[in-house]
C-alpha positions, 0 to 999 in steps of 0.5 A, a space after each residue: 313654520 307654524 301651520 294654522 290649522 284647525 288645531 292652531 284655531 281651537 288654541 287661539 280661541 281657548 287663549 281668547 275665550 279664556 275656556 281651557 277646559 275641553 269639559 266647559 267647551 268641547 272641540 266638537 259636539 257629538 251629534 245634535 247641539 244640546 243643553 246636555 250636549 253644547 256646540 264645540 269649538 268647531 261649530 262656532 268656527 264653521 258658523 263663522 267661516 261659512 256663514 258670517 266671514 263671506 258677509 263681513 269680509 268682501 275678498 275678491 277671492 270668494 269670486 269665481 264663475 259658477 259654471 253647469 250644463 243644462 239639460 234639453 227641454 228644462 228650463 228650471 235649475 236650483 242653485 246649490 247652497 254654496 252660492 252666496 250670490 249670483 250676478 252679471 254677466 252670464 254666458 251661455 255657450 260664451 254668448 252673453 245673455 240678458 240678466 234679469 232679478 225682477 219675474 215682473 219684467 222677465 215674463 212680460 219678455 216671455 209670457 206664458 199664455 196657456 192654450 185651451 183644449 176642450 173635450 179631448 175626453 168624454 165623461 161618462 159617470 163610469 170610466 175613471 181612467 183616461 188617455 188622450 193626447 194634447 195637439 200641439 201643432 197649432 198656432 195663434 190663428 188656429 188656420 194653419 197648422 206649425 208644429 210646436 216642439 213641446 209642452 212646458 212642465 209646471 204650467 199643465 192644468 187638467 179639470 172638469 167643467 159642469 153641465 149647464 143644468 149647474 148641478 153640484 158635482 163632489 168629484 170635479 177632480 182638477 190635475 196639475 203637474 210641477 216644475 221642481 228644477 234641476 238640483 245642481 248640487 247633487 248627480 241626480 238624473 231625471 227624465 224631462 220628457 216624462 212628468 207626474 199629474 197630480 189630482 187635488 183629490 188624489 188622482 194619479 197620472 202621466 204626461 209626455 212633454 214632448 209628444 202631448 201623451 196624457 194619462 189620468 186616473 181619477 179617484 172617483 168617475 167624473 159626473 156624466 155630462 161634464 166636459 173636460 178642459 186641458 190648459 197648458 203652455 206649448 213652446 219651441 226649445 233653443 239656445 237661452 238668451 235670458 236669464 232669471 235669478 229668482 228665489 235660489 232659482 235660474 229660469 232660461 228663456 228660450 227653453 234649452 234644446 241642448 246641453 250648453 255651458 252655463 257660466 255666471 259671475 258668483 260669490 261662493 262659500 269658502 272652504 277648507 283646502 283638501 290639502 295641506 297646501 293652500 290655493 288648491 286646485 279643487 274647491 270641495 264647498 259641497 260634500 256629496 255622500 259617496 253613496 249617491 248614484 245618478 239615479 238615487 234619491 236625494 236625502 237630507 244628508 246626500 249633500 252638506 256644506 263643506 267646512 271643517 270637519 274635525 280633522 286637526 289638520 284642516 287648513 282655511 282656504 288661504 293662510 292670511 284667513 286664520 286670525 279673522 276665523 278665530 277671533 269671529 268664533 271667539 266673538 260668537 262664544 262671547 255674545 252666546 255667553 252674553 259676555 258684552 264686555 268681552 266682546 266689546 274689547 275683542 271686537 276692535 282686534 276682530 275689525 283690524 284683523 278683518 281689515 288686513 284680510 281685505 287688503 290684497 281686494 282692496 288694493 286690486 280695486 284701487 288700480 281700476 276706475 269704478 264702472 260707470 255707464 259713462 265710463 269706457 270699462 263699465 259692463 257692455 250694452 246689456 248692463 250700461 251704455 257701453 257697446 260690448 266687444 261680442 254679439 249679446 244672444 
């Protein structure tokens, strides 16, 4: 039985394009492609397989649940490049949550109103380093104290207000923090009780989000008679019940107080099988550098998309995809060569193979009724008018 592996794909692409000479079109490029080092067949195959194929061939086999666990006191997570699309439903500890894609709608429900504290430290024109604590035991009435658990990352602003004389000062430095989000594709650990404060004139500082302890170091001592002003958003962490997907990031509210299992329906990148058998149980869509440790800083080569890596025995994720891949890679070569006549000739055969590759998905979808808000098989009360069979939140 013929194996439809990378060697067979290379042979098919050469037959389709008529480029039999490896000097004319090498199997793989040696380093960064350039005029003197043209891309190889493997580059065209991977370009089509990883980026064109998922958009042109809507196969149900690319649907899967994307799962991860939250970190306490962290509400922002960066979605890996191996995830093409996320869509509802989303489950947190197997409770269905509300899915948002509009920041306007999301932040109407979860506004981030900042508290403002003044005179937490007193500039004297000489001192350039200050240590103080942001009070979090406050409520909206400012009469009775009700402790708030933490300060939200990315909301802290520490500035200076000039005195009423209106004097101009050059060293009115402002400190802010950031919320870079948790990278879900690399095993890098962050301490989410600690944050970094950065001054707009080069100052440095730290903040403990759980205790409110702050240390800041000005480049130049702030002027005498100025007033300190600290803005921040306190929150009480708990199990999230709303999720915003925006700019390839997931925002959870409430901010988690524990490690919750998150499960979201996703369209994932195709990849190569990890062995000679198809339907591999582990899909290596992302390749993590073996040198990466839980405490190492990420680099540009820490994570890479896993396609055909040049080993001739690499297989596509499913055997029936091989002809679509070979025809698609050949089309990309014709397009770059400007051979539009051959491109149009081959496009007919490509469309035929694409329909055949999608036949299983089409037959499966034909067995169910199209979900509508009036149907009994819609997505439930969160996304339609049906009643979910489990509690929302």
